[in-house]
Each structure stands twice: as C-alpha cells, then as structure tokens.
C-alpha positions in Angstrom: 6.6 -17.2 3.7 8.7 -17.8 0.5 9.1 -14.5 -1.5 11.0 -16.0 -4.4 14.3 -17.2 -5.3 17.9 -15.9 -5.9 20.3 -13.4 -4.5 18.6 -10.5 -6.1 15.2 -11.3 -4.5 17.1 -11.7 -1.1 18.7 -8.2 -1.5 15.3 -6.7 -2.3 13.8 -8.4 0.7 16.6 -6.9 2.8 16.1 -3.6 1.6 12.4 -3.7 2.1 13.0 -4.6 5.8 15.6 -1.8 6.1 12.8 0.6 4.9 10.1 -1.0 7.3 8.1 -2.1 4.3 6.7 -5.1 6.5 4.2 -3.1 8.2 0.9 -3.3 6.3 -0.6 0.1 5.6 -4.1 -1.2 5.7 -3.8 -1.5 9.5 -0.4 -0.1 10.6 1.4 3.3 10.4 5.0 3.5 11.3 6.2 6.6 13.1 9.6 7.7 12.5 10.2 5.3 9.4 13.8 6.8 8.9 15.0 5.5 12.1 17.9 3.1 11.3 17.5 -0.7 12.2 20.2 -0.7 15.1 20.1 -1.9 18.7 18.7 0.6 20.9 16.6 2.5 18.4 13.0 3.3 19.4 10.1 3.2 16.9 6.3 3.6 17.3 3.6 1.8 15.4 0.0 2.9 15.2 -2.5 0.2 14.6 -5.9 0.8 13.4 -8.5 -0.5 15.9 -12.0 0.1 14.3 -12.2 3.9 14.2 -9.6 4.4 16.8 -5.8 4.1 16.5 -3.4 2.6 19.0 0.1 3.9 19.5 2.6 1.3 20.5 6.3 1.9 21.2 9.1 -0.7 20.9 12.7 -0.6 21.0 15.2 -2.7 18.8 16.9 -5.3 21.0 19.1 -7.0 18.5 19.9 -7.1 14.8 20.7 -10.0 12.6 23.2 -9.8 9.7 24.7 -13.4 9.0 26.9 -13.7 6.0 26.8 -16.4 3.5 30.0 -18.6 4.0 30.9 -18.8 0.4 30.1 -15.1 -0.7 30.8 -12.8 2.2 29.5 -9.7 0.4 26.0 -11.2 0.4 23.7 -11.4 3.4 22.3 -14.9 4.0 20.0 -13.7 6.9 19.1 -10.1 7.8 16.6 -8.7 10.3 15.9 -7.4 13.8 13.7 -8.0 17.0 12.2 -5.3 19.1 10.7 -5.4 22.6 7.6 -3.5 23.7 7.9 -0.6 25.8 5.5 0.2 28.8 3.1 2.1 26.5 2.5 -0.7 24.3 -0.7 -2.6 24.6 1.1 -6.0 24.9 4.3 -7.1 26.4 6.6 -9.1 24.4 9.1 -9.4 21.4 8.8 -9.7 17.7 11.4 -10.5 15.2 11.3 -9.7 11.6 13.8 -11.4 9.2 14.6 -12.5 5.7 16.7 -15.4 4.9 18.4 -16.8 1.7 18.4 -20.8 1.9 21.6 -21.7 0.0 20.3 -25.2 -0.6 17.7 -24.3 -3.0 18.2 -20.5 -3.4 14.8 -19.7 -1.8 14.1 -16.5 0.1 11.8 -16.5 3.1 10.2 -13.9 5.1 9.8 -14.8 8.9 8.0 -13.1 11.6 8.0 -14.5 15.1 6.5 -13.0 18.2 5.7 -13.9 21.9 3.5 -11.7 23.9 1.0 -11.3 26.5 -1.3 -8.5 27.5 0.5 -5.5 29.3 -2.6 -4.1 31.0 -5.6 -5.5 32.7 -7.9 -4.4 29.9 -5.8 -6.5 27.5 -7.0 -9.7 29.1 -10.5 -8.8 28.6 -10.0 -8.5 24.8 -7.3 -11.1 24.6 -8.9 -13.6 22.0 -9.6 -10.5 19.9 -6.0 -9.2 20.3 -4.8 -12.6 19.1 -6.9 -12.4 15.9 -5.5 -9.0 15.3 -1.9 -10.3 15.6 -2.8 -13.2 13.2 -4.2 -10.6 10.8 -1.1 -8.5 11.1 1.1 -11.5 10.4 -0.7 -12.2 7.1 -0.8 -8.6 6.0 2.7 -8.2 6.7 3.7 -11.1 4.5 1.7 -9.6 1.8 3.3 -6.3 2.4 6.7 -7.9 2.0 5.6 -9.4 -1.3 4.5 -5.9 -2.6 7.6 -4.3 -1.3 10.2 -6.5 -3.0 8.4 -5.9 -6.3 8.4 -2.3 -5.7 12.2 -2.4 -4.8 13.0 -4.2 -7.9 10.9 -1.8 -10.1 12.8 1.1 -8.4 16.2 -0.4 -8.9 15.3 -1.3 -12.5 14.3 2.3 -13.4 
C-alpha cells in the first residue's frame, strides 16, 4: 500500500514500524511493545476472536535495513520478519517492511506472510482463519496510515 511520497514520509513510516504501530488496535494488542526490533527478540500478540483473545508468540528471525545508494544516511527499506513459536495458532512467517522507491519517491508499506495451521483444530476453521488474516492485512495498512500521520504530528509539535 502506498503511504505517500518523500523521504520524510519514509522516515515517519520507519519510526511507526520501530514502534510496532502496524498492529491494528481494533483486533490486536501487542505484548511487550518496548521490545527492540532485532533478530532473536520474542514478542506476543493477542488477537481478538469474538469475545475471546488468542495469544500468539513469535520470534524475530531477521531485520531489513537497506540504505539508499546515493544518500547513505537515509533508509531505502526497513522492516523485519518474525516466525511463529509453538504456542501460535498458525505455523509460518510474516514480514513487515516500508520502502522508499527512488524512481518516483513513493513510500510503500508491505506485509507478506505464509502460514498453515499449527494444530488440528486450526484445520477445522482454516477458511475462517484465512479471512481473519486478510482482515488483519487490511487493518494493518490502515494502522500504518494513521501511524505516519501521528508520527508527523508528534515531530511537528
């Protein structure tokens, strides 16, 4: 999803990812939000499932910090990926990244995931789980849009 244009927007998006702002509060609550984004860090996310919450643990498996070739103090791509731990409802990996495309100056938020059910009961509700994952992607993109606006407002104050 395109978040806007320019280096300032990219910097705001990078800060939003560092602060874990891509998790939509409508359906997700991050535990340990002060955990740094670095390989080996463990984080848990509680997802609202009707009236219940499902706590899902993940470990960061790699980080992304690629520099812009012409301007080494600005990040052209920033993000991370985490893999699920055994207590997670699914088995897989998810990547969250922001990218400044130098060709036109556009800033993009990208979220990619692959997964399958971790437990036998996950297969029973697999179509429902896929719909929830799709909803998460949509709400995550909206959360990032809100987050870059709030980062900009905070920095301007």
